[in-house]
N, CA, C and O of each residue as an XYZ file, in Angstrom:
824
protein
N       0.831     -1.188      0.000
C       0.000      0.000      0.000
C       0.868      1.241      0.000
O       1.877      1.292      0.704
N       0.486      2.256     -0.790
C       1.265      3.490     -0.863
C       0.406      4.672     -0.536
O      -0.819      4.605     -0.641
N       1.025      5.747     -0.143
C       0.308      6.979      0.151
C      -0.260      7.565     -1.123
O       0.266      7.290     -2.201
N      -1.318      8.366     -1.043
C      -1.828      9.044     -2.214
C      -0.726      9.877     -2.847
O       0.160     10.377     -2.154
N      -0.786     10.032     -4.223
C       0.268     10.767     -4.906
C       0.143     12.256     -4.654
O      -0.746     12.708     -3.934
N       1.057     13.018     -5.266
C       1.129     14.448     -4.990
C      -0.071     15.218     -5.500
O      -0.253     16.384     -5.149
N      -0.901     14.581     -6.330
C      -2.072     15.281     -6.836
C      -3.258     15.188     -5.900
O      -4.286     15.828     -6.121
N      -3.116     14.395     -4.863
C      -4.205     14.278     -3.908
C      -4.049     15.314     -2.826
O      -3.011     15.966     -2.706
N      -5.089     15.456     -2.045
C      -5.070     16.486     -0.996
C      -5.485     15.878      0.323
O      -6.544     16.198      0.863
N      -4.639     14.992      0.843
C      -4.961     14.402      2.138
C      -4.983     15.490      3.186
O      -4.169     16.413      3.169
N      -5.924     15.367      4.093
C      -6.086     16.376      5.116
C      -5.304     16.001      6.357
O      -5.426     14.886      6.864
N      -4.495     16.937      6.849
C      -3.748     16.724      8.083
C      -4.318     17.643      9.141
O      -4.341     18.862      8.972
N      -4.778     17.056     10.233
C      -5.341     17.895     11.276
C      -5.386     17.145     12.589
O      -5.407     15.915     12.630
N      -5.399     17.902     13.636
C      -5.621     17.348     14.965
C      -7.097     17.432     15.276
O      -7.749     18.431     14.969
N      -7.637     16.362     15.897
C      -9.020     16.368     16.337
C      -9.016     16.167     17.841
O      -8.294     15.308     18.348
N      -9.789     16.926     18.544
C      -9.885     16.750     19.993
C     -11.337     16.915     20.389
O     -11.943     17.956     20.136
N     -11.894     15.892     21.008
C     -13.282     15.934     21.421
C     -14.216     16.147     20.256
O     -15.289     16.726     20.428
N     -13.838     15.692     19.065
C     -14.695     15.819     17.902
C     -14.446     17.082     17.115
O     -14.991     17.223     16.020
N     -13.642     18.018     17.621
C     -13.323     19.245     16.892
C     -12.094     19.049     16.044
O     -11.447     18.007     16.140
N     -11.743     20.035     15.200
C     -10.591     19.886     14.319
C      -9.791     21.163     14.262
O     -10.347     22.259     14.330
N      -8.466     21.021     14.136
C      -7.579     22.180     13.968
C      -6.437     21.766     13.075
O      -5.842     20.710     13.287
N      -6.116     22.570     12.084
C      -5.043     22.251     11.158
C      -3.708     22.305     11.867
O      -3.465     23.184     12.694
N      -2.832     21.348     11.534
C      -1.502     21.324     12.146
C      -0.519     20.669     11.210
O      -0.901     19.818     10.406
N       0.743     21.050     11.301
C       1.815     20.403     10.548
C       2.937     20.124     11.520
O       3.468     21.038     12.150
N       3.301     18.842     11.640
C       4.267     18.451     12.651
C       5.326     17.557     12.044
O       5.101     16.948     10.998
N       6.477     17.472     12.686
C       7.538     16.589     12.247
C       7.654     15.423     13.204
O       7.188     15.486     14.342
N       8.284     14.348     12.728
C       8.456     13.166     13.559
C       9.694     13.335     14.425
O      10.756     13.708     13.927
N       9.559     13.060     15.733
C      10.684     13.177     16.643
C      11.341     11.841     16.871
O      10.785     10.794     16.539
N      12.528     11.882     17.441
C      13.263     10.659     17.699
C      13.386     10.434     19.189
O      13.615     11.367     19.958
N      13.229      9.172     19.591
C      13.475      8.779     20.973
C      14.315      7.519     20.947
O      14.492      6.906     19.894
N      14.843      7.123     22.123
C      15.627      5.892     22.124
C      15.244      4.939     23.264
O      14.772      5.432     24.288
N      15.424      3.493     23.157
C      15.012      2.508     24.206
C      15.774      1.198     24.080
O      16.208      0.869     22.976
N      15.959      0.436     25.143
C      16.695     -0.829     25.071
C      15.927     -1.916     25.795
O      15.072     -1.613     26.628
N      16.212     -3.181     25.498
C      15.537     -4.256     26.214
C      15.747     -4.116     27.706
O      16.808     -3.680     28.155
N      14.732     -4.486     28.477
C      14.786     -4.322     29.916
C      14.982     -5.658     30.600
O      14.624     -6.699     30.049
N      15.547     -5.638     31.793
C      15.749     -6.859     32.553
C      14.674     -6.985     33.606
O      13.889     -6.060     33.816
N      14.634     -8.154     34.286
C      13.650     -8.347     35.326
C      12.471     -9.145     34.824
O      12.440     -9.561     33.666
N      11.474     -9.365     35.717
C      10.290    -10.115     35.362
C       9.489     -9.450     34.274
O       9.666     -8.265     33.992
N       8.598    -10.224     33.657
C       7.810     -9.686     32.557
C       6.934     -8.530     32.999
O       6.799     -7.542     32.277
N       6.338     -8.642     34.170
C       5.486     -7.549     34.639
C       6.284     -6.267     34.805
O       5.802     -5.181     34.481
N       7.516     -6.394     35.316
C       8.374     -5.219     35.451
C       8.729     -4.656     34.077
O       8.763     -3.442     33.877
N       8.990     -5.551     33.149
C       9.405     -5.108     31.826
C       8.330     -4.295     31.140
O       8.635     -3.295     30.491
N       7.076     -4.703     31.269
C       6.024     -4.010     30.532
C       5.559     -2.738     31.232
O       4.823     -1.944     30.646
N       5.980     -2.537     32.478
C       5.546     -1.341     33.189
C       6.609     -0.257     33.293
O       6.346      0.814     33.840
N       7.800     -0.519     32.778
C       8.827      0.503     32.810
C       9.662      0.414     31.548
O       9.659     -0.615     30.873
N      10.365      1.463     31.228
C      11.165      1.463     30.016
C      11.993      2.722     29.924
O      11.712      3.711     30.601
N      13.021      2.688     29.082
C      13.922      3.823     28.934
C      13.778      4.523     27.596
O      14.584      5.385     27.246
N      12.732      4.143     26.837
C      12.459      4.802     25.554
C      13.651      4.739     24.602
O      14.136      5.775     24.148
N      14.123      3.538     24.300
C      15.256      3.376     23.401
C      14.898      2.416     22.262
O      14.008      1.574     22.386
N      15.626      2.575     21.147
C      15.490      1.711     19.986
C      14.133      1.791     19.296
O      13.662      0.792     18.751
N      13.506      2.943     19.310
C      12.336      3.137     18.479
C      12.203      4.609     18.138
O      12.740      5.471     18.835
N      11.488      4.887     17.066
C      11.215      6.257     16.649
C       9.816      6.610     17.118
O       8.845      5.995     16.676
N       9.695      7.573     17.991
C       8.387      7.948     18.525
C       7.808      9.086     17.705
O       8.413     10.154     17.607
N       6.633      8.865     17.113
C       5.956      9.935     16.400
C       5.467     10.988     17.375
O       5.497     10.787     18.589
N       5.021     12.099     16.843
C       4.630     13.218     17.699
C       3.124     13.369     17.830
O       2.651     14.402     18.305
N       2.364     12.368     17.423
C       0.918     12.441     17.529
C       0.261     13.089     16.334
O      -0.940     13.357     16.372
N       1.011     13.355     15.261
C       0.421     13.992     14.092
C      -0.615     13.075     13.451
O      -0.466     11.853     13.447
N      -1.658     13.683     12.916
C      -2.800     12.958     12.374
C      -2.913     13.222     10.885
O      -2.790     14.361     10.434
N      -3.149     12.157     10.120
C      -3.430     12.291      8.695
C      -4.764     11.626      8.408
O      -4.973     10.463      8.754
N      -5.658     12.357      7.780
C      -6.917     11.786      7.318
C      -6.921     11.744      5.797
O      -6.381     12.635      5.141
N      -7.532     10.707      5.242
C      -7.616     10.553      3.798
C      -9.078     10.611      3.374
O      -9.906      9.844      3.864
N      -9.389     11.529      2.458
C     -10.743     11.608      1.929
C     -11.101     10.290      1.250
O     -10.213      9.570      0.794
N     -12.394      9.966      1.179
C     -12.832      8.671      0.657
C     -12.304      8.405     -0.751
O     -11.942      7.275     -1.080
N     -12.259      9.451     -1.583
C     -11.825      9.257     -2.959
C     -10.312      9.311     -3.124
O      -9.807      9.237     -4.244
N      -9.588      9.438     -2.021
C      -8.126      9.522     -2.070
C      -7.452      8.361     -1.340
O      -6.229      8.351     -1.200
N      -8.221      7.400     -0.881
C      -7.647      6.295     -0.112
C      -7.027      5.255     -1.028
O      -7.488      5.015     -2.144
N      -5.971      4.651     -0.520
C      -5.300      3.597     -1.267
C      -6.148      2.330     -1.276
O      -7.217      2.280     -0.669
N      -5.666      1.324     -1.962
C      -6.402      0.065     -2.069
C      -6.565     -0.585     -0.690
O      -5.794     -0.291      0.223
N      -7.553     -1.457     -0.532
C      -7.741     -2.150      0.741
C      -6.475     -2.890      1.183
O      -5.714     -3.391      0.355
N      -6.267     -2.946      2.481
C      -5.120     -3.673      3.021
C      -5.202     -5.144      2.665
O      -6.243     -5.776      2.843
N      -4.117     -5.682      2.167
C      -4.048     -7.116      1.878
C      -3.381     -7.823      3.061
O      -2.290     -8.384      2.953
N      -4.067     -7.771      4.159
C      -3.518     -8.294      5.404
C      -3.609     -9.818      5.431
O      -4.586    -10.401      4.962
N      -2.589    -10.446      5.979
C      -2.582    -11.887      6.173
C      -1.635    -12.167      7.325
O      -0.424    -12.274      7.134
N      -2.192    -12.284      8.518
C      -1.358    -12.440      9.701
C      -1.991    -13.365     10.713
O      -3.151    -13.754     10.574
N      -1.226    -13.716     11.736
C      -1.684    -14.637     12.767
C      -1.642    -13.961     14.131
O      -0.632    -13.367     14.508
N      -2.732    -14.054     14.857
C      -2.804    -13.503     16.200
C      -2.029    -14.386     17.177
O      -1.755    -15.550     16.885
N      -1.681    -13.834     18.326
C      -0.975    -14.621     19.337
C      -1.800    -15.826     19.788
O      -1.238    -16.821     20.247
N      -3.137    -15.745     19.660
C      -3.975    -16.876     20.059
C      -4.092    -17.933     18.963
O      -4.819    -18.913     19.121
N      -3.376    -17.735     17.850
C      -3.358    -18.717     16.780
C      -4.341    -18.463     15.657
O      -4.286    -19.138     14.629
N      -5.238    -17.510     15.828
C      -6.230    -17.201     14.797
C      -5.581    -16.486     13.621
O      -4.807    -15.547     13.810
N      -5.888    -16.920     12.427
C      -5.390    -16.251     11.237
C      -6.399    -15.214     10.781
O      -7.601    -15.478     10.758
N      -5.916    -14.042     10.419
C      -6.764    -12.946      9.956
C      -6.357    -12.591      8.539
O      -5.181    -12.365      8.253
N      -7.350    -12.543      7.652
C      -7.101    -12.212      6.253
C      -7.844    -10.946      5.870
O      -8.643    -10.421      6.645
N      -7.574    -10.464      4.669
C      -8.140     -9.200      4.204
C      -9.664     -9.197      4.280
O     -10.264     -8.182      4.636
N     -10.290    -10.315      3.949
C     -11.759    -10.355      3.956
C     -12.346    -10.189      5.350
O     -13.515     -9.828      5.489
N     -11.549    -10.447      6.384
C     -12.032    -10.287      7.756
C     -12.155     -8.816      8.149
O     -12.737     -8.499      9.186
N     -11.617     -7.926      7.335
C     -11.696     -6.494      7.616
C     -12.889     -5.838      6.929
O     -13.204     -4.681      7.210
N     -13.541     -6.548      6.051
C     -14.614     -5.952      5.260
C     -15.909     -5.845      6.058
O     -16.278     -6.752      6.804
N     -16.586     -4.714      5.883
C     -17.877     -4.506      6.532
C     -17.798     -3.940      7.928
O     -18.827     -3.642      8.535
N     -16.587     -3.786      8.454
C     -16.396     -3.239      9.796
C     -15.292     -2.189      9.779
O     -14.342     -2.278      9.001
N     -15.434     -1.198     10.645
C     -14.309     -0.295     10.893
C     -13.303     -1.055     11.758
O     -13.676     -1.722     12.723
N     -12.033     -0.945     11.399
C     -10.979     -1.667     12.116
C      -9.924     -0.684     12.606
O      -9.500      0.205     11.867
N      -9.506     -0.849     13.847
C      -8.421     -0.053     14.414
C      -7.209     -0.962     14.588
O      -7.293     -2.007     15.234
N      -6.089     -0.560     14.009
C      -4.835     -1.301     14.140
C      -3.833     -0.446     14.913
O      -3.541      0.683     14.520
N      -3.313     -0.980     16.001
C      -2.329     -0.266     16.807
C      -1.023     -1.046     16.810
O      -0.972     -2.189     17.265
N       0.039     -0.416     16.297
C       1.359     -1.045     16.218
C       2.116     -0.754     17.520
O       2.254      0.404     17.913
N       2.605     -1.807     18.186
C       3.159     -1.628     19.522
C       4.177     -2.727     19.846
O       4.305     -3.711     19.117
N       4.895     -2.536     20.956
C       5.632     -3.597     21.621
C       5.806     -3.199     23.082
O       5.671     -2.026     23.429
N       6.102     -4.166     23.933
C       5.994     -3.968     25.375
C       6.969     -2.950     25.946
O       6.627     -2.262     26.907
N       8.170     -2.829     25.393
C       9.165     -1.919     25.943
C       8.995     -0.482     25.480
O       9.818      0.372     25.810
N       7.954     -0.204     24.730
C       7.677      1.140     24.213
C       6.859      1.914     25.241
O       5.705      1.580     25.508
N       7.473      2.960     25.819
C       6.799      3.720     26.877
C       5.469      4.332     26.433
O       4.491      4.221     27.173
N       5.380      4.977     25.257
C       4.082      5.523     24.843
C       3.026      4.437     24.657
O       1.835      4.699     24.824
N       3.450      3.227     24.316
C       2.493      2.125     24.165
C       1.829      1.804     25.496
O       0.645      1.469     25.539
N       2.588      1.905     26.580
C       2.023      1.651     27.905
C       1.058      2.750     28.305
O       0.040      2.489     28.947
N       1.377      3.984     27.925
C       0.508      5.106     28.265
C      -0.839      4.988     27.551
O      -1.888      5.243     28.142
N      -0.799      4.600     26.278
C      -2.031      4.594     25.498
C      -2.828      3.296     25.608
O      -3.975      3.249     25.163
N      -2.255      2.248     26.186
C      -2.951      0.968     26.276
C      -4.319      1.071     26.954
O      -5.293      0.538     26.422
N      -4.430      1.744     28.123
C      -5.756      1.860     28.742
C      -6.740      2.683     27.899
O      -7.946      2.439     27.933
N      -6.224      3.650     27.151
C      -7.079      4.464     26.290
C      -7.643      3.611     25.164
O      -8.838      3.665     24.873
N      -6.783      2.824     24.534
C      -7.223      1.947     23.461
C      -8.234      0.924     23.954
O      -9.236      0.665     23.286
N      -7.978      0.344     25.114
C      -8.929     -0.621     25.664
C     -10.271      0.037     25.970
O     -11.325     -0.550     25.725
N     -10.229      1.257     26.507
C     -11.478      1.972     26.792
C     -12.279      2.234     25.532
O     -13.498      2.068     25.524
N     -11.604      2.643     24.464
C     -12.296      2.883     23.203
C     -12.807      1.575     22.596
O     -13.873      1.544     21.980
N     -12.053      0.517     22.770
C     -12.508     -0.802     22.327
C     -13.829     -1.158     23.003
O     -14.760     -1.627     22.349
N     -13.906     -0.937     24.296
C     -15.148     -1.223     25.026
C     -16.281     -0.312     24.557
O     -17.426     -0.748     24.444
N     -15.961      0.951     24.283
C     -16.982      1.907     23.849
C     -17.564      1.553     22.475
O     -18.752      1.758     22.225
N     -16.721      1.024     21.594
C     -17.133      0.855     20.196
C     -17.444     -0.576     19.775
O     -17.976     -0.781     18.684
N     -17.132     -1.572     20.598
C     -17.302     -2.947     20.130
C     -18.758     -3.293     19.853
O     -19.043     -4.091     18.960
N     -19.690     -2.697     20.612
C     -21.110     -2.959     20.357
C     -21.576     -2.338     19.043
O     -22.639     -2.679     18.524
N     -20.768     -1.426     18.513
C     -21.100     -0.773     17.244
C     -20.397     -1.442     16.063
O     -20.437     -0.941     14.940
N     -19.754     -2.580     16.333
C     -19.140     -3.347     15.266
C     -17.732     -2.950     14.898
O     -17.198     -3.430     13.898
N     -17.115     -2.082     15.684
C     -15.728     -1.682     15.422
C     -14.798     -2.712     16.054
O     -14.947     -3.053     17.227
N     -13.841     -3.205     15.276
C     -12.910     -4.196     15.809
C     -11.519     -3.596     15.988
O     -11.058     -2.795     15.175
N     -10.869     -4.003     17.065
C      -9.521     -3.533     17.402
C      -8.546     -4.704     17.311
O      -8.850     -5.819     17.735
N      -7.367     -4.428     16.749
C      -6.269     -5.388     16.753
C      -4.985     -4.653     17.115
O      -4.725     -3.557     16.618
N      -4.196     -5.257     17.975
C      -2.834     -4.799     18.147
C      -1.960     -5.471     17.105
O      -2.288     -6.551     16.613
N      -0.844     -4.832     16.767
C       0.149     -5.437     15.874
C       1.478     -5.359     16.607
O       2.119     -4.309     16.632
N       1.890     -6.471     17.203
C       3.109     -6.492     18.006
C       4.296     -6.819     17.119
O       4.334     -7.867     16.475
N       5.263     -5.916     17.091
C       6.358     -6.012     16.137
C       7.596     -6.726     16.663
O       8.475     -7.063     15.869
N       7.707     -6.973     17.975
C       8.972     -7.461     18.525
C       8.864     -8.595     19.537
O       9.780     -9.411     19.637
N       7.786     -8.666     20.279
C       7.777     -9.469     21.497
C       7.468    -10.942     21.269
O       6.783    -11.316     20.318
N       7.992    -11.764     22.170
C       7.566    -13.151     22.254
C       6.171    -13.186     22.878
O       5.729    -12.214     23.490
N       5.494    -14.308     22.716
C       4.112    -14.427     23.184
C       3.987    -14.140     24.678
O       3.060    -13.446     25.097
N       4.904    -14.663     25.484
C       4.807    -14.470     26.935
C       4.902    -13.000     27.319
O       4.188    -12.548     28.215
N       5.776    -12.246     26.652
C       5.925    -10.821     26.945
C       4.684    -10.056     26.538
O       4.202     -9.201     27.280
N       4.161    -10.365     25.349
C       2.946     -9.697     24.884
C       1.774     -9.982     25.810
O       0.995     -9.082     26.122
N       1.644    -11.220     26.247
C       0.535    -11.580     27.134
C       0.686    -10.931     28.505
O      -0.311    -10.564     29.126
N       1.920    -10.784     28.984
C       2.138    -10.099     30.257
C       1.718     -8.636     30.161
O       1.116     -8.097     31.089
N       2.034     -8.000     29.048
C       1.609     -6.616     28.800
C       0.084     -6.526     28.826
O      -0.479     -5.674     29.512
N      -0.576     -7.398     28.084
C      -2.036     -7.366     28.004
C      -2.677     -7.589     29.370
O      -3.677     -6.954     29.703
N      -2.104     -8.484     30.152
C      -2.623     -8.737     31.501
C      -2.417     -7.526     32.401
O      -3.315     -7.153     33.156
N      -1.238     -6.909     32.325
C      -0.919     -5.771     33.182
C      -1.844     -4.589     32.921
O      -2.206     -3.862     33.846
N      -2.228     -4.399     31.648
C      -3.026     -3.235     31.281
C      -4.467     -3.595     30.917
O      -5.209     -2.779     30.369
N      -4.846     -4.846     31.237
C      -6.234     -5.292     31.024
C      -6.698     -5.104     29.580
O      -7.840     -4.721     29.325
N      -5.800     -5.379     28.653
C      -6.144     -5.277     27.232
C      -6.850     -6.562     26.811
O      -6.296     -7.651     26.965
N      -8.077     -6.444     26.277
C      -8.863     -7.631     25.935
C      -8.941     -7.902     24.433
O      -9.322     -9.002     24.034
N      -8.590     -6.925     23.589
C      -8.618     -7.198     22.153
C      -7.317     -7.910     21.750
O      -6.295     -7.733     22.414
N      -7.337     -8.699     20.688
C      -6.173     -9.525     20.338
C      -5.097     -8.749     19.588
O      -5.341     -7.663     19.063
N      -3.906     -9.329     19.551
C      -2.794     -8.738     18.816
C      -2.183     -9.752     17.855
O      -2.153    -10.954     18.118
N      -1.698     -9.226     16.733
C      -0.931    -10.031     15.795
C       0.475    -10.247     16.336
O       1.071     -9.345     16.925
N       0.991    -11.441     16.133
C       2.409    -11.705     16.321
C       3.075    -11.353     14.997
O       3.073    -12.157     14.064
N       3.647    -10.149     14.914
C       4.152     -9.657     13.628
C       5.664     -9.507     13.618
O       6.194     -8.587     12.995
N       6.359    -10.402     14.301
C       7.820    -10.338     14.272
C       8.365    -10.570     12.864
O       9.470    -10.131     12.544
N       7.585    -11.264     12.017
C       8.027    -11.479     10.643
C       7.686    -10.300      9.735
O       8.075    -10.284      8.567
N       6.958     -9.310     10.269
C       6.670     -8.096      9.520
C       5.605     -8.220      8.455
O       5.501     -7.339      7.602
N       4.806     -9.279      8.467
C       3.815     -9.491      7.408
C       2.734     -8.404      7.410
O       2.370     -7.883      6.355
N       2.229     -8.069      8.588
C       1.197     -7.032      8.662
C       1.806     -5.666      8.354
O       1.219     -4.866      7.627
N       2.982     -5.409      8.910
C       3.663     -4.142      8.642
C       3.908     -3.960      7.152
O       3.760     -2.856      6.628
N       4.280     -5.032      6.471
C       4.540     -4.956      5.040
C       3.297     -4.556      4.264
O       3.399     -3.892      3.232
N       2.128     -4.950      4.744
C       0.886     -4.645      4.032
C       0.530     -3.169      4.096
O      -0.340     -2.713      3.354
N       1.191     -2.412      4.974
C       0.937     -0.965      5.056
C       2.217     -0.176      4.777
O       2.412      0.919      5.304
N       3.078     -0.743      3.948
C       4.289     -0.043      3.542
C       3.935      1.322      2.962
O       3.041      1.438      2.123
N       4.643      2.350      3.417
C       4.372      3.705      2.959
C       3.453      4.469      3.889
O       3.386      5.696      3.825
N       2.744      3.757      4.753
C       1.858      4.412      5.714
C       2.384      4.323      7.134
O       2.162      5.231      7.936
N       3.071      3.248      7.452
C       3.627      3.063      8.793
C       5.139      2.926      8.669
O       5.612      1.900      8.181
N       5.923      3.933      9.098
C       7.384      3.806      9.084
C       7.802      2.581      9.895
O       7.239      2.345     10.964
N       8.756      1.803      9.429
C       9.100      0.530     10.066
C       9.399      0.620     11.554
O       9.091     -0.314     12.294
N       9.995      1.727     12.019
C      10.349      1.839     13.435
C       9.515      2.857     14.194
O       9.851      3.213     15.323
N       8.430      3.328     13.588
C       7.597      4.338     14.251
C       6.564      3.642     15.127
O       5.541      3.157     14.644
N       6.849      3.604     16.410
C       5.982      2.923     17.364
C       5.710      3.856     18.528
O       6.651      4.433     19.072
N       4.459      4.025     18.932
C       3.275      3.421     18.329
C       2.782      4.180     17.102
O       3.058      5.368     16.932
N       2.054      3.473     16.261
C       1.293      4.071     15.169
C      -0.083      3.427     15.201
O      -0.200      2.226     15.446
N      -1.122      4.210     14.955
C      -2.479      3.689     14.953
C      -3.166      4.042     13.640
O      -3.144      5.192     13.202
N      -3.776      3.036     13.018
C      -4.520      3.225     11.782
C      -5.993      2.945     12.023
O      -6.345      2.034     12.773
N      -6.855      3.733     11.384
C      -8.287      3.452     11.358
C      -8.634      3.079      9.924
O      -8.421      3.867      9.002
N      -9.169      1.879      9.739
C      -9.547      1.394      8.419
C     -11.047      1.545      8.222
O     -11.823      1.324      9.152
N     -11.455      1.920      7.024
C     -12.880      2.032      6.750
C     -13.478      0.640      6.505
O     -12.776     -0.365      6.609
N     -14.755      0.588      6.186
C     -15.453     -0.687      6.047
C     -15.049     -1.453      4.802
O     -15.457     -2.599      4.614
N     -14.248     -0.826      3.951
C     -13.708     -1.505      2.780
C     -12.271     -1.974      3.011
O     -11.629     -2.499      2.101
N     -11.776     -1.784      4.226
C     -10.413     -2.203      4.547
C      -9.346     -1.226      4.108
O      -8.166     -1.573      4.072
N      -9.746      0.008      3.769
C      -8.790      1.034      3.345
C      -8.432      1.928      4.525
O      -9.241      2.118      5.433
N      -7.220      2.475      4.513
C      -6.805      3.346      5.612
C      -7.505      4.691      5.488
O      -7.305      5.424      4.521
N      -8.327      5.001      6.482
C      -9.066      6.269      6.501
C      -8.311      7.349      7.259
O      -8.446      8.536      6.961
N      -7.508      6.931      8.251
C      -6.742      7.905      9.029
C      -5.593      7.213      9.733
O      -5.577      5.993      9.891
N      -4.622      8.032     10.155
C      -3.411      7.528     10.794
C      -2.963      8.494     11.875
O      -3.012      9.710     11.692
N      -2.524      7.946     13.007
C      -1.900      8.731     14.074
C      -0.491      8.201     14.268
O      -0.305      7.032     14.606
N       0.497      9.052     14.058
C       1.888      8.687     14.307
C       2.250      9.090     15.729
O       2.243     10.275     16.059
N       2.563      8.123     16.562
C       2.897      8.426     17.947
C       1.728      8.164     18.873
O       0.712      7.591     18.479
N       1.892      8.593     20.107
C       0.898      8.346     21.149
C      -0.434      8.993     20.805
O      -0.486     10.161     20.418
N      -1.502      8.233     20.947
C      -2.831      8.753     20.604
C      -3.400      9.607     21.735
O      -3.020      9.459     22.897
N      -4.300     10.485     21.378
C      -5.104     11.252     22.335
C      -6.528     10.725     22.207
O      -7.037     10.565     21.097
N      -7.165     10.458     23.330
C      -8.451      9.759     23.318
C      -9.488     10.459     22.449
O     -10.136      9.822     21.619
N      -9.647     11.769     22.634
C     -10.655     12.489     21.869
C     -10.380     12.453     20.381
O     -11.307     12.393     19.573
N      -9.101     12.490     20.015
C      -8.718     12.441     18.616
C      -9.117     11.117     17.990
O      -9.798     11.088     16.965
N      -8.688     10.005     18.615
C      -8.973      8.704     18.044
C     -10.475      8.414     18.052
O     -10.996      7.818     17.109
N     -11.159      8.827     19.093
C     -12.613      8.625     19.144
C     -13.286      9.316     17.970
O     -14.182      8.750     17.345
N     -12.862     10.535     17.667
C     -13.445     11.277     16.553
C     -13.135     10.599     15.217
O     -13.990     10.551     14.333
N     -11.919     10.076     15.068
C     -11.551      9.405     13.823
C     -12.366      8.125     13.620
O     -12.812      7.834     12.509
N     -12.554      7.375     14.686
C     -13.349      6.145     14.599
C     -14.810      6.480     14.292
O     -15.439      5.851     13.441
N     -15.334      7.476     14.995
C     -16.723      7.875     14.775
C     -16.944      8.308     13.337
O     -17.961      7.974     12.729
N     -15.987      9.057     12.792
C     -16.099      9.508     11.404
C     -16.122      8.343     10.434
O     -16.941      8.321      9.514
N     -15.231      7.366     10.624
C     -15.191      6.204      9.740
C     -16.448      5.348      9.877
O     -16.950      4.816      8.887
N     -16.951      5.217     11.092
C     -18.143      4.403     11.319
C     -19.395      5.020     10.698
O     -20.339      4.312     10.346
N     -19.392      6.345     10.567
C     -20.552      7.054     10.035
C     -20.627      7.014      8.518
O     -21.643      7.407      7.945
N     -19.579      6.550      7.857
C     -19.562      6.525      6.394
C     -20.500      5.450      5.842
O     -20.610      5.291      4.626
C-alpha cells in the first residue's frame, strides 16, 4: 500500500473531542533498550530506546483519495489467522506496539477503553506487536487489562501490508480502516483519546 500521490489532498489535522484544527508536525526521535527483570516489570517501565516515537500527528484521507484495501494476512498470538476479507464490513483499528515502548504503555488503557466503547457498534480492534515473544505480549495485556487480540508480527507481514503508511520503526502508530479495509486515518505516535474517538466515529458514520 502506498500513500496518495502528490495530486491528492490528504487532510492533516488534529481532532480533539470531535473538533478539528489544522496542524503540521515533524516526527521526533526517541531511544530505548531491552529491559531486565520479570515480565510484569518489563512491561511497566522502560527507557524509551530503539524506536522512533511519532509526535501524535494525524493524517486523514478523503474517501476518494484512499489507497487500495489492506491485503492483510497475519496470525494472532492466540493462533487465529486474519485475512483481508475479515476487515470488510467493519471499521478496524490497528495499533502497532511492543511492550518496551513507553508511549504504548501510556495509550494501552485508552485503546482498551475505546474498544469497550465501540465494540457494540461493530468496530474491531487489533494490536500489531512487532517485537515481542508471546509471553511478553501476554504479560503486557494482563498488566493493562487489554482484551482485544494482537498479531504476532515479528516477521513483519502485517507491517509490510501498510508499507508507505507506517514507518518501520515508528511505534506506536495507529490506523483506522474504513469498512472496505482502506486506511481512513493515521496517528503517528501516542494517541489522544478524543482524537482517536473522533476518527473512529467519522469512519463508522460513512
